[in-house]
SELOKE-747573 format. One record per residue (C-alpha): x negated, y negated, z negated. Coordinates in steps of 0.02 Angstrom, whole numbers, padded with zeros to 5 digits, always signed. Example, Ala and Ser with C-alpha at 12.3 -4.5 7.8 and 13.67 -1.06 7.14 Angstrom:
-00615+00225-00390;-00684+00053-00357;
This chain:
-00062+00905-01066;+00037+01051-01134;+00097+01185-01015;+00278+01157-01069;+00352+01296-00964;+00478+01344-01097;+00617+01244-01174;+00595+01056-01146;+00535+00962-01299;+00468+00791-01342;+00281+00791-01347;+00184+00720-01494;+00011+00752-01433;-00052+00574-01455;+00008+00395-01453;-00124+00305-01350;-00185+00337-01172;-00244+00270-00973;-00393+00098+00128;-00367+00243+00408;-00245+00325+00520;-00122+00429+00420;-00165+00598+00487;-00193+00773+00424;-00368+00792+00356;-00365+00976+00400;-00239+01113+00435;-00139+01164+00283;-00220+01299+00180;-00394+01284+00254;-00474+01166+00129;-00493+01282-00019;-00608+01210-00152;-00790+01256-00140;-00797+01292+00046;-00768+01132+00142;-00850+00987+00055;-00923+00930+00219;-00756+00868+00283;-00799+00690+00232;-00977+00698+00296;-01070+00749+00138;-01231+00776+00232;-01232+00593+00282;-01232+00532+00102;-01381+00416+00071;-01516+00468-00051;-01517+00303-00142;-01657+00265-00265;-01612+00082-00288;-01449-00012-00279;-01416-00123-00130;-01318-00284-00155;-01133-00272-00116;-01149-00367+00049;-01273-00236+00113;-01150-00094+00083;-00988-00185+00129;-00871-00093+00247;-00745-00156+00372;-00557-00166+00356;-00428-00161+00495;-00450-00051+00647;-00638-00046+00619;-00601+00055+00461;-00502+00189+00552;-00575+00363+00576;-00588+00397+00764;-00709+00443+00902;-00814+00539+00776;-00845+00383+00670;-00763+00366+00499;-00754+00179+00467;-00883+00044+00497;-01023+00024+00372;-01167-00028+00483;-01343+00004+00421;-01303+00034+00238;-01387+00206+00242;-01551+00132+00302;-01682+00011+00241;-01652-00175+00217;-01774-00285+00313;-01791-00473+00325;-01832-00552+00493;-01886-00727+00538;-01942-00707+00720;-01862-00651+00882;-01985-00507+00897;-01941-00441+00725;-01754-00458+00755;-01763-00367+00920;-01874-00229+00849;-01753-00181+00712;-01589-00217+00804;-01637-00100+00947;-01712+00037+00837;-01636+00211+00830;-01634+00211+00639;-01503+00124+00532;-01554-00045+00462;-01482-00190+00364;-01565-00337+00450;-01566-00502+00356;-01594-00654+00466;-01683-00785+00361;-01694-00951+00453;-01667-01002+00633;-01716-00886+00777;-01716-00962+00951;-01686-00846+01098;-01813-00842+01238;-01761-00853+01376;-01602-00951+01345;-01453-00836+01360;-01546-00682+01300;-01430-00553+01221;-01516-00425+01110;-01455-00249+01148;-01402-00190+00976;-01411-00003+00938;-01290+00094+00830;-01290+00093+00639;-01343-00086+00611;-01294-00226+00495;-01358-00396+00553;-01324-00526+00419;-01376-00705+00390;-01465-00749+00229;-01342-00865+00145;-01303-01008+00262;-01478-01012+00337;-01466-00872+00466;-01447-00945+00640;-01465-00879+00818;-01489-01019+00944;-01472-01005+01132;-01416-00825+01145;-01329-00682+01058;-01299-00495+01048;-01242-00360+01170;-01166-00193+01119;-01162-00069+01262;-01068+00090+01301;-01063+00211+01154;-01143+00091+01030;-01049+00107+00867;-01049+00066+00682;-01115-00112+00697;-01084-00258+00579;-01126-00438+00625;-01097-00553+00476;-01134-00722+00404;-01228-00793+00553;-01217-00954+00649;-01233-00914+00836;-01236-01070+00942;-01290-01177+01088;-01318-01077+01246;-01209-01205+01337;-01283-01257+01505;-01186-01417+01535;-01048-01338+01642;-00880-01328+01554;-00802-01190+01660;-00968-01101+01688;-00959-00957+01813;-01147-00929+01827;-01212-00907+01650;-01140-00759+01556;-01217-00815+01391;-01102-00748+01255;-01124-00753+01068;-01065-00572+01050;-01019-00459+01196;-00972-00276+01190;-00944-00160+01338;-00878+00009+01285;-00933-00005+01103;-00830+00054+00955;-00819+00026+00768;-00882-00153+00762;-00852-00280+00624;-00881-00467+00658;-00859-00562+00496;-00894-00733+00418;-00988-00805+00567;-00992-00979+00644;-00987-00958+00833;-00991-01113+00943;-01045-01204+01100;-01093-01058+01211;-01104-01052+01401;-00973-00917+01416;-00874-00826+01281;-00896-00832+01094;-00833-00653+01081;-00801-00535+01228;-00725-00366+01188;-00735-00277+01355;-00720-00113+01448;-00625-00005+01323;-00718-00063+01167;-00611-00012+01020;-00595-00002+00831;-00649-00183+00815;-00613-00302+00671;-00645-00489+00684;-00621-00580+00518;-00657-00742+00427;-00752-00824+00572;-00757-01004+00634;-00741-01014+00824;-00757-01189+00896;-00818-01310+01029;-00797-01191+01175;-00698-01160+01333;-00677-00970+01347;-00668-00924+01165;-00620-00744+01137;-00578-00621+01276;-00517-00442+01261;-00498-00329+01411;-00591-00312+01577;-00516-00138+01600;-00369-00052+01681;-00357+00067+01534;-00252+00033+01379;-00366+00095+01240;-00428-00049+01134;-00375-00057+00951;-00421-00223+00872;-00383-00320+00713;-00407-00510+00710;-00375-00594+00544;-00422-00750+00445;-00512-00838+00587;-00516-01027+00610;-00508-01066+00796;-00522-01252+00830;-00565-01364+00975;-00562-01226+01105;-00473-01224+01272;-00427-01047+01321;-00437-00864+01267;-00386-00896+01088;-00387-00746+01107;-00331-00678+01275;-00288-00496+01247;-00272-00388+01403;-00226-00203+01399;-00251-00176+01213;-00164-00023+01145;-00145-00106+00975;-00188-00287+00937;-00151-00346+00761;-00172-00532+00730;-00133-00608+00561;-00175-00757+00451;-00270-00849+00587;-00275-01039+00600;-00273-01112+00776;-00302-01298+00778;-00305-01423+00922;-00368-01585+00847;-00288-01737+00931;-00386-01870+01024;-00538-01764+01063;-00619-01710+01227;-00560-01529+01210;-00377-01487+01236;-00300-01315+01216;-00219-01235+01367;-00144-01091+01268;-00161-00998+01103;-00131-00812+01077;-00099-00722+01241;-00033-00543+01258;-00073-00480+01433;-00051-00325+01539;-00005-00171+01438;-00048-00249+01270;+00054-00214+01114;+00025-00358+00994;+00085-00392+00817;+00062-00573+00764;+00093-00615+00581;+00081-00762+00460;-00033-00868+00568;-00034-01057+00577;-00033-01154+00741;-00074-01339+00729;-00053-01449+00883;-00080-01305+01005;-00009-01311+01182;+00081-01149+01229;+00037-01073+01061;+00099-00895+01096;+00124-00824+01270;+00148-00652+01347;+00156-00565+01514;+00318-00479+01562;+00228-00311+01548;+00161-00343+01373;+00241-00327+01202;+00224-00461+01069;+00308-00455+00899;+00301-00613+00792;+00331-00622+00604;+00311-00766+00482;+00208-00886+00588;+00205-01075+00564;+00204-01197+00711;+00163-01379+00676;+00155-01507+00816;+00146-01373+00950;+00222-01384+01124;+00260-01274+01273;+00281-01086+01276;+00310-00989+01116;+00359-00814+01164;+00391-00641+01096;+00474-00482+01152;+00462-00295+01165;+00418-00163+01037;+00243-00153+00968;+00186-00048+00817;+00174-00050+00628;-00006-00091+00577;+00019-00015+00405;+00029+00158+00483;-00155+00135+00526;-00228+00042+00377;-00177-00058+00224;-00181-00247+00224;-00111-00392+00126;-00040-00548+00206;-00075-00722+00139;+00065-00848+00154;+00058-00935+00322;+00073-01105+00238;-00086-01070+00140;-00190-01017+00290;-00266-01186+00339;-00333-01220+00165;-00393-01041+00143;-00491-01042+00304;-00561-01216+00286;-00632-01158+00120;-00680-00980+00163;-00711-00952+00349;-00887-00948+00417;-01053-00908+00332;-01056-00892+00143;-01199-00934+00027;-01166-00774-00073;-01189-00655+00075;-01359-00598+00132;-01457-00661-00017;-01499-00605-00193;-01572-00771-00243;-01412-00855-00300;-01329-00839-00467;-01178-00761-00383;-01276-00610-00323;-01380-00537-00463;-01501-00396-00423;-01448-00227-00488;-01554-00128-00611;-01583+00055-00570;-01612+00187-00703;-01664+00360-00644;-01610+00524-00723;-01696+00691-00686;-01688+00854-00783;-01869+00895-00739;-01936+00737-00819;-01979+00650-00654;-01858+00508-00695;-01845+00383-00836;-01720+00491-00930;-01680+00676-00941;-01494+00656-00978;-01359+00545-00907;-01304+00489-01080;-01480+00431-01122;-01475+00318-00969;-01305+00250-01018;-01372+00215-01193;-01511+00112-01114;-01389-00006-01028;-01388-00170-01127;-01227-00210-01218;-01119-00335-01124;-01229-00325-00970;-01182-00457-00842;-01239-00370-00682;-01236-00201-00599;-01337-00057-00672;-01354+00095-00559;-01391+00259-00644;-01468+00364-00505;-01449+00547-00553;-01563+00668-00462;-01496+00839-00406;-01466+00965-00544;-01335+01027-00666;-01322+00916-00820;-01228+01009-00957;-01178+00865-01069;-01039+00746-01110;-01055+00566-01056;-00968+00413-01125;-00980+00238-01049;-00918+00124-01190;-00814-00030-01159;-00959-00150-01194;-01060-00083-01045;-00970-00140-00887;-01037-00139-00708;-01112+00036-00719;-01129+00150-00567;-01163+00337-00582;-01236+00392-00416;-01298+00564-00367;-01451+00552-00257;-01437+00720-00170;-01385+00752+00009;-01215+00815-00051;-01094+00775-00191;-01116+00957-00244;-01302+00931-00282;-01277+00829-00440;-01157+00905-00568;-01108+00839-00739;-01015+00978-00830;-00956+01030-01004;-00823+01144-01076;-00731+01057-01217;-00544+01079-01229;-00410+00993-01332;-00417+01133-01460;-00607+01144-01470;-00664+01105-01649;-00783+00958-01668;-00955+01006-01734;-00937+00893-01885;-00780+00982-01944;-00671+00827-01925;-00541+00916-01821;-00519+00958-01638;-00564+00852-01490;-00387+00827-01426;-00348+00801-01242;-00432+00633-01215;-00581+00683-01320;-00612+00839-01215;-00673+00738-01066;-00840+00783-00991;-00860+00602-00932;-00764+00463-01020;-00764+00288-00946;-00704+00144-01054;-00797+00002-00966;-00726-00106-00827;-00801-00112-00652;-00866+00067-00661;-00912+00164-00505;-00956+00345-00470;-01022+00410-00304;-01092+00568-00227;-01080+00686-00376;-00971+00816-00461;-00888+00797-00631;-00822+00961-00701;-00743+01041-00853;-00774+01227-00847;-00677+01276-01004;-00632+01461-00989;-00448+01481-01030;-00447+01668-01010;-00587+01690-01137;-00508+01570-01262;-00328+01623-01275;-00333+01612-01464;-00375+01427-01453;-00229+01308-01473;-00240+01173-01342;-00308+01219-01170;-00303+01045-01096;-00480+01013-01032;-00517+00845-00952;-00660+00826-00829;-00649+00636-00807;-00557+00510-00914;-00549+00327-00864;-00480+00195-00981;-00536+00038-00892;-00496-00081-00749;-00574-00085-00575;-00639+00093-00571;-00704+00153-00401;-00727+00339-00369;-00802+00365-00197;-00861+00531-00127;-00845+00631-00288;-00779+00800-00342;-00676+00808-00503;-00635+00987-00548;-00550+01081-00689;-00388+01172-00727;-00262+01089-00843;-00273+00898-00860;-00424+00878-00746;-00413+00691-00711;-00346+00575-00846;-00318+00400-00775;-00282+00294-00926;-00290+00112-00980;-00376+00034-01129;-00206-00002-01207;-00024+00009-01156;-00018-00177-01118;-00183-00176-01021;-00199-00155-00833;-00309-00011-00776;-00335+00003-00588;-00423+00154-00511;-00465+00181-00328;-00521+00355-00276;-00570+00386-00095;-00654+00522+00009;-00650+00636-00141;-00586+00803-00207;-00479+00839-00361;-00445+01018-00417;-00329+01087-00550;-00163+01168-00591;-00061+01089-00733;-00031+00901-00737;-00207+00881-00670;-00188+00700-00615;-00104+00607-00758;-00096+00451-00864;-00035+00273-00863;-00161+00190-00746;-00118+00101-00584;-00209+00227-00477;-00234+00257-00291;-00298+00421-00220;-00334+00389-00036;-00409+00496+00102;-00443+00637-00020;-00410+00822-00043;-00307+00882-00191;-00340+01068-00213;-00215+01176-00308;-00291+01313-00416;-00212+01469-00491;-00186+01482-00678;-00302+01582-00789;-00186+01734-00777;-00176+01729-00586;-00005+01645-00576;+00024+01494-00469;+00151+01382-00556;+00083+01205-00572;+00109+01017-00569;+00000+00894-00474;+00041+00731-00565;+00110+00678-00733;+00118+00488-00736;+00157+00393-00896;+00173+00223-00815;+00233+00073-00917;+00387-00015-00849;+00357-00148-00716;+00187-00078-00670;+00126+00032-00528;+00087+00214-00566;+00002+00346-00457;-00008+00327-00268;-00071+00471-00161;-00098+00414+00019;-00173+00481+00180;-00229+00639+00092;-00208+00829+00092;-00130+00940-00041;-00173+01124-00024;-00254+01275-00107;-00257+01463-00121;-00094+01479-00218;+00077+01552-00185;+00200+01465-00070;+00326+01353-00157;+00235+01361-00324;+00181+01182-00361;+00278+01025-00403;+00209+00858-00346;+00246+00785-00515;+00347+00763-00673;+00374+00615-00791;+00264+00608-00946;+00344+00499-01078;+00195+00508-01194;+00247+00525-01375;+00429+00526-01321;+00418+00342-01271;+00580+00307-01177;+00520+00133-01126;+00398+00207-01001;+00445+00215-00817;+00330+00348-00740;+00292+00330-00554;+00215+00440-00421;+00225+00402-00235;+00154+00525-00108;+00145+00455+00067;+00068+00493+00237;-00005+00651+00162;-00014+00830+00226;+00072+00951+00108;+00037+01137+00117;+00169+01270+00094;+00120+01278-00090;+00228+01124-00124;+00404+01161-00182;+00551+01106-00075;+00613+01013-00230;+00445+00936-00274;+00490+00841-00434;+00546+00911-00602;+00593+00857-00778;+00477+00853-00928;+00503+00855-01116;+00687+00811-01101;+00660+00667-00981;+00737+00678-00807;+00627+00634-00659;+00779+00554-00579;+00777+00418-00711;+00600+00369-00662;+00509+00330-00499;+00463+00477-00389;+00466+00467-00199;+00385+00518-00035;+00358+00434+00133;+00313+00511+00300;+00223+00663+00233;+00180+00805+00352;+00140+00990+00346;+00239+01145+00295;+00267+01076+00120;+00351+00917+00181;+00539+00904+00191;+00685+00792+00235;+00767+00668+00119;+00894+00735-00004;+00958+00698-00178;+00818+00808-00244;+00687+00739-00126;+00697+00549-00112;+00609+00467+00034;+00564+00283+00044;+00641+00179+00181;+00521+00082+00292;+00565-00075+00197;+00531+00008+00029;+00369+00083+00094;+00306-00088+00146;+00302-00132-00039;+00212+00027-00089;+00048+00007+00004;-00127+00024-00066;-00141-00165-00073;+00014-00174-00182;-00071-00060-00307;-00240-00148-00309;-00179-00327-00306;-00321-00452-00301;-00454-00318-00317;-00546-00259-00161;-00651-00106-00209;-00828-00127-00141;-00971-00007-00170;-01114-00089-00265;
């Protein structure tokens, strides 16, 4: 985009374009580009030679996704090998190993002796193969300090010893004592001697989702501690034909329950004594759940807090309580509520084991193809573009282009007829694999047909839907100082003009117009989700008309070619009635002068007055480089006529609400979450 520091004018450059705890990623001014790329754990990046199916790399939502206790989210064994087990000995061998593993349980494994609980070690994913994975007569135990564990898609059943209120057999399906970052998802847990799930002794950062819990007395207990430390999310679970602990939540610092279905079926041998229970020092938020026929559906101690919103009660009786002040879950992670009235049908259809998880043998889960690129000839291709060219047109399944470490000086284009492509660096750091070129808008094309223009200057251009890039650097190293005679210094590193683009663990670096987030056409949706990444530039270096989220990332401000510091972070050109650019849970900093950068300005591309540009910056740390009046006009269009706002930013560059610095209200912010931007798309690495 043009510098446009002089008199405002309408631009005629071109007519067509494109979730954790909100906390400071680092102190302002200390994350200068090129020195701190380990802040997101670069050294832990997997060296992947083949693509794993999406279920093997899936990560948790809710409190299990929050960065705490030295663990950034819950991803289980995705960085290790995938093994298939069919015997108890094999399951125990890999579940207790020190190394990370994705363990696929194929068939029924019977515990011996009855009640045996395998002591699971950290960094494990234990997943049932389709609907066939079953554990009979026992379960799993996660002890003190065990972390980053996923238990999915299993049926765990039948340790029941014939005593309904059994005090002698502590045979749980899943028990954790002092564990953290655990995700329990899409399981069928039933008919155990004690609890189906016990979250005990300060276990925290736990998410329990999309499970069926049934045919049990003591269903789901949380507590067994005098401390108030546990953070837990419980959503989309179908709890039916259970008596107590549905769940019972004692001394939880934050308990978020939503979209659960509690059902007491009439005229059966099992009758509910109570539903959701907030005990001790618990702070509970209970939203959009459905209670059918439950006795005492929601109860609380006088010392506990319980906030209810949007729940449905049908045929219930007895206590239904609330009171006190709890917390706002959206300050910790994004989530989207389903309508409470829809919950029973959703969970009857979707809770419990799924045939598409844990298997690559169904039509729904096609195996990915991997193409290897290496400059030294040790791969299938020497250039990234050659590998892209080898992807079949209109491919129906994922193709991973694994790029070995090195600097690849080339331009790359992924055309619109090649969807489902992943570019993945295979080095130990995102700095090890670099795709770089130096075209600018004013650079003449070799064939003499004119200049490249801004969009044509991109080092990497993505026009295909469902594209992903991970663990690499994309750069435009055009030298402005050495090319002052050239007209048009806009130099794009990455251009996307597609929908469902995931950028995870990447560096995108340049100067002016670094990251162009476009759509295939003005009337086409183009969603982009960037996370755990770095973007560097100075003038309008995040721009375009896409619906784009930049989350948990570092935006580094760079001086101009002449050493000055004036710059603009964003320049959205959003169509009306569509979401623009959202920067959330991130850091904006750089080695530039204080008060020298605007957060954004409205780009009405081609002078199009029908556009309604939008940038929201929320829950982000702003360095002193950000101006106290962070928005400005562009090309004769006032930013005040468009959509620019902040919410709960921190750091020396943050400031109070004023006519020149609009801040969202809490109510407005609730409609400007990551989920509002992404809609029905849940970005998943594959």
